[in-house]
N, C-alpha and C positions, 0 to 999 in steps of 0.2 A: 406677141404674148402666147405662151404654150398652152396646151389643153388644161394642165393642172392649175395654172394661174387663172385661166378663164373660169374654170369650175369654182375656184375659191372666190373670185370676185362675184360670180353668179350667185353662189350661196349667200354671200354677204348682202348683196343688194336685194335678192329675193326675200331674205329673212327680214330686212328692214321694211320692205314693201308689205309683207304679210302682217308684221306686227303693227305698223302704222295703220294699215287698212282696217285691221280688226279693232284697233282703238277707235278709229273713226266710226266703224260699224256699231261698236258698243255704245259710244257716246250719243250719236245721232239716233241709233236704234232705240235706246232707252227713252230719249226725248220724244220720239215719234210714238212709242208705245204708250207713253203717258198722255199724249194728245188724242191718238186714234184708239179705236176699240179692237179687241181680238177679232171681231167679225170682219172689219175692214181688211186686216191682214189676211184673213181667211179667203175673202173674195178674190183678192189679187193672187193668192196661192192657188185657187181653183184654175185660174188662167195659166199660171206659170207651170203647172203640172204638165199641161199639153205643149205650151209654147217652148219651154226649155228642151223638151224632147224633140220638137221639130227643128230646133237650131242644130241638133246633132247631124241632121240630114242635109244641111246646107252644103257641106263640102264632102259628104259621103266618106269621111275618114281620110281624105286625100291630104289634108294639111298635116296630119300626123305622119302620113307616109312620106311627105316631103322632108320631114325632120329625120326620120329613120333611114331614108335612102342616102347612101354615101355620096353618090354622084348625081347632082341635080343641075339641070340647065335652065336657061331663061325660058325655053319652050315649055318645060314642065310647069314652071310658076304661072306663066300666062294662060296655059290651057286650064289649069285648076281655077285660076281667078275667074275666067269667063263662065266656067261650069258652075262655080259658086253663085255667081250673079244670077244666072238663069234659074237655078234652084231656089234662091232666096225669093225671087218674084213669084215663082210658082207656089211656094209654101205660103206666102202672104195671101195669094188668091184663094188657096184652099181654105185657109182659116177665115178669110172674109166671108166666103160662101157658107162655111159650116158653123159660123158664130151662133145662129139661132138654134142649131141642134145642140151645141154645147150648153147654151143657156137653158134649153128645155131639159137637158139631162140633169143639170144641177137644180132646176126649178128656181133660177135666179135671173129674172128678165133683164136686169141692168147689165148683165155680162155681155150682151151683144155689142154695144158701143165700146165697152172697155176692151174687148177682144180685138175689135177692128182697129183700135188705136195702138194698143200695146204691141201688137204683132207687126207693126211697122219696123220693129227692131230686127225682124228677119232680113229685110232688105238692107237696112243699115249695116248689120253685121257682115253680110255677104261681101260688102265692099272692102273690108279690111282683114278678112281671115288670113289671106296669104301674107300680107304685110306683117301681121302679128307673129306668124310662124317663122318668117325670115329672121326676125329679131331673136327668136328662141333658138333657131338652128345655129345662128352665129354667136350665140351666148351673149348677146347684147342686153343683159337684163337691167342695166342701169337705165337705159332709155325706156324700157317697158315699165319699170317701176315708176318713173316720173310721170309717164302717161296715165298710169293707173291712179296715182295720187290726185292728179288734177281732175280727172273725170269723176272719180268717186266723191271727192270733196265738194265739187260744184253741184253734183247730182243730189247729194244729201242736203246741202244748203237750200237748194231749190225746193226739195221735198219738205223741209222743216218750215220754210216760209209759207208754202201753200197750205200745209197742215195747220199752222198757227192761224192762218186767215180763214180757216173753215172749209177748205176744199175737200176734206175727207179722203176717200179712197183715190181720188184723182192725184193727190200729192205723190202717192207711190207709183202711179202710172207715168206721170211726167218725169219723175226721177229716173225711171228705167230708160225712157227715150233720151233724156238729156245725157245720161252717162254713155249710152251707146253712140250717140252722135259725136260727142267729144272724143271718145276712144277712136272712132273711125278717122276723124280729121287728124288727130295727133299721130296715129300709126302711119298714115300716108306721109306725113312730114318727116317722122323719125326714120322710117325704113329707107327713104330715098329710092324706093323701087316703084316703077310704074309699069303696068302691063303693056305688052305689045298687042297689036291687033292680029293675034295669032291663036289658032286653036287646032290641036292635032289629037285625034282619038288614040293614036299609038302611044302618046305620052300618058294619056289617062289610063290606058290598059297596063302600062308598066307599073303604075301605082295601085291598080285596082285590087290585086290579090291581097296585099297588106291592108289597103284602105278599107275595103269592104268587110274584111274580117275584124278590123279594128272597130268599124262602125257597128257590126253585129255585137261585139263584146260590150262596147259602151252603151248600146241601146238596151241590151238585156240588163246590164248593171244599173242603168238609169231607172228602169221600172222596179228593180229590186229595192232601190233606194227611195222610190217615190210611190210605190203601190200603196204603202201605208197612208200617205197623204191623199191619194186618189180615193181609197175606200172610206177614209174618214170624211172627206168632202161629200161623198155620195150618201153615206149612211147616217153620219152624225151632224153634218152641217158646217157652215163657215166659222162659227165661233170656236168649236172644238178644233177645227183645222188650224185656226189662227194660234190657239194656245199650243197645240202640238208642234206646229212648224216653227214657232219661236223657240221652244225648248230644243228642238232638233238643231236649229241654227246655232244655238249656244254650244251644244254637244260637238258640233263640227268645228268650233273655233281652233282647237289644237291641231286638227287635221288640216285646216286651211293655213294655220300659222307655221306648222312644222312639217308634216308629211307632204303637203302640196309643194312646199319650198323645195324639198329634196327631189320630188318627182319631176318638177319643172326643170331643174338644173341638171339632174343626173340622167334624165332620159336621153338628151342629145349626147352627153358624155359617155354613158353606158353603150349607146348605139355605136359610137366610134370605136369602142373597145370590145365589141360583142364577141369577138373570137377568142378573147383571153378570159376564160371562165374562172380560173384561179384568182386572177386579179379582181374580177367582179365579186367573187365570193368574199374576199378580204374586205373590200369596200362595203359590201352589203352588211356584214356582221358589225362593222364599225358604225354604220349608219343607224341600224335599229337600236344599238346601245345608246347612242346620243338622243335618238327620238324618245325612247322609253324613259330616259333620264328626266325628261321634261314632261311628257304627256301623262305618264302613269300617275305621279303624285298630283298633277294638275286636275285630271279628270276625277280621280277618286276623292280628292279634296273638295271639288265643286259639288259632287254628289252629297257630301256630308254637310255642306253649308248652303244647300239649295234653298232652304226656307228663308234664311236671312238674306240671301242674295236676291231672290225674287221680290220679297216684300219691301226691301230697302230701295231697290233700283226701279222696279216695275210698278209697284203699288198693289193694293189689295184686289183690284179688278183682274189681276193676273195670277191670283193665288192658286187657281187650279193647275197652274204650270209646275208647282213645287214637286209633287211626286213624279211627274213625267221627266223633269230635268234630273231628278235624283237617279231614276232608273237608266235613262239614256246616257248620263255621264259615265257610269260604269262601263257601258258598252263602248263609249268613245275611246277608252284606254286600249281595248283590244283592236278597235278599228284603226288606230294610229299606226299599228304594225301591219295589219292585214292589207291596208290600203296600198302598201308598196308592192303588192302582188302584180299590179298592172305595170309597174316599172320593169319588173323582171321579164314578163311576157312580151311587152311591147319593144323593149330595147333589144331583145334577142330575136325578134321577128317571129315569135311563137304565138301570135294572136289567135290562131286557130284553136290552140289548146285552151287559151283563156276564154274563148267563146263557148266551148263545150262545158268548161267548169262553171261559167256564169249561168248557163241554162239550168244546170243541176241545182246550184245554190239558190237561184231565183225561184224555182218551182217550190222549194222548201219554204222560202220566205213568204211567198204569196199565199201558200196554204196556211202558214202561221198567222199572217195578218187577217185573213178571212175568218179564222177562228177567233182571234183576239178582239176584233171589232165588236163582237157581240157583248163584250164586257167594257165597252167605252174606250176612251183614249188610254186609260191605264192598262186595259187588257191588250191593246195594240203594242204598248211599250214593253210589257212583259213578254209578249209573244216574240217581239224583235230580239230581246235579250236572250231568251231561251233558244230560239232558232240559231242565232249567231254563235252561241256557245257550242251547240251540237255540230255546227258546220266547221268550226274553227280548225280542228286537227286535220281532217281530210283535205280541206281546201288549202290551208296554209302549207301543209306537207307537200302537196302537188306543186305549188309555186316554187318553194325553196329547193325542191329537187332539181329544178332546172339549173341551179348554180352549184349543185352537189353539196348543199347544206342540209344538215339533219336537225331534227327537233332538239336533240341532245345538245348540239352546238349552240342553238339559239338560246336554250335555257341556261347554258353555261355563261354566255355573255350578258344575260339579263338577270341572273340570280341576285346580284347585289341590289339592283334597283327594285326587284320584286320584293325582297325582304324588307328594304327600307320603306317602301310604300305600304306594305302590310302592317308593319309596326306603327307607322303614322296613322293608318286607318283605325286600328284597334284603339289607340289612345284617344283619337278624336271621337270615336263612337262612345267610349266610356265617359268622355267629357260631356258629350251631348246628353247622356243619361242622368248626369248629376248636376249640371249647371242650370242656373235660372237667371241668366243675364238678359239685358235688353238686346234688341236686334243689332244695333250698331256695335255695342261693346262686344257682344257674343261673336259677331262676324269678325271683328278685328282680332280678338283673342284667339279664336279658332285658327285663323290664318297664321298668326304668329306661332302658335303651338305646333301646327302642322309643319311649317317651314323649319323650325328649330329641330324637331324630332327627325324629320326626313333627312335634313342635311347632316345632322350629327351621326346618324347610322351610316349614311353614305360615306362620310369621312373615314369611318372605321372599316368599311367593307370595300370601298371603291376609290381609295385615295389616288391611285394611279390614273383612273379614268378622269377624275376631276382635274388633275394636273395636266393631262393631255388636252382636255377641253379648254383649259385656260390658255394653253399655248396656241391652239387652233383659232381662238378668238382674237389673238393679237395679230390682226391683219397688217 
């Protein structure tokens, strides 16, 4: 199978994976949210702020380097595997020792035992990082998809049963470990790769330049995406963190379903064609057009039906999430395009530029969050939106410049989608102002109106785009 066919199959399977995964996330997430309290989600969120950051350090960015590097040997894979394993154990030891300090920092005594249990995932993840990236490098996304489904579904079933039986926050902790264990076991089986008893520093050094720059970029980006959670947890507490993080997770749905799909599949594909800038430019402009086609109306629409959505599916105890979801959803539309910046830098091997850009943008975001938290979680949400809007042009322009793409070219390919989304938003806003329907009927009617208006305008302005999309979906 040639590269084009592999990419096509990869997109297909990754799309199916993300859609099904997020359906599972929504269904079980809603059930769990109705059983558990925002504070319980917030307590686990306090841990994952630090633990998810630590996971980035397990392979020091070398797994991404294995994907980007054209010629990789068994010696490279084995050396990275053993390094991952050592770092995984060291990270767990570090968190085991520092658990009382983290607990004291948040003034949450129960965090000590929770940290020491949930951070076992460091060791578990270190056993399968290389195997997972081998599947990605070889574009074997079908196998990766099936693994993800099995692990996620069983993890959520376990969490739901435990939550229903009254185990509270432990339901979320055990879910994390169950999913990690299943992923590791299944990656070993699917990849059919086993490490040699071999380690060579020279192989690590070959990957270190790209890997460490990649790690630096992802680390800085991590804190830009999570400093809001960190400062909310410290200043406002677990309940506000639970509400904000749940709204943030919903905002990320299109990024996980659409942008992440493209990034996962196109990273190895772009890396193989990294010397052909004109070809990558063509693909990039096509990609953002198809992404915007779905994410722009979806996120703006969610913003305008946030009240009905939250009250219908999550219940009144989550009502404080309504304005947060409305604000962050608008931001999600922009993020769905900007999130591809990493694909550009990483596939071209320009992670050093990405690192510098990340430092600048993250300083701005951290300042914004520090100011916004003084006005509660709504203040944090608005500060995120305003800072992102100010950063958009300089940050985005720097990224697309690497592919010789201009802002004018981007606007040209997106203009039809932007116009259709804007008209849909105006009509829904007017409908909101004059309608007085029940929650369920209002929710259904708004979705129907939004879809009809958006699709009708799109047919008038972007008929060719829709025809091309239909052809591409005929696998």
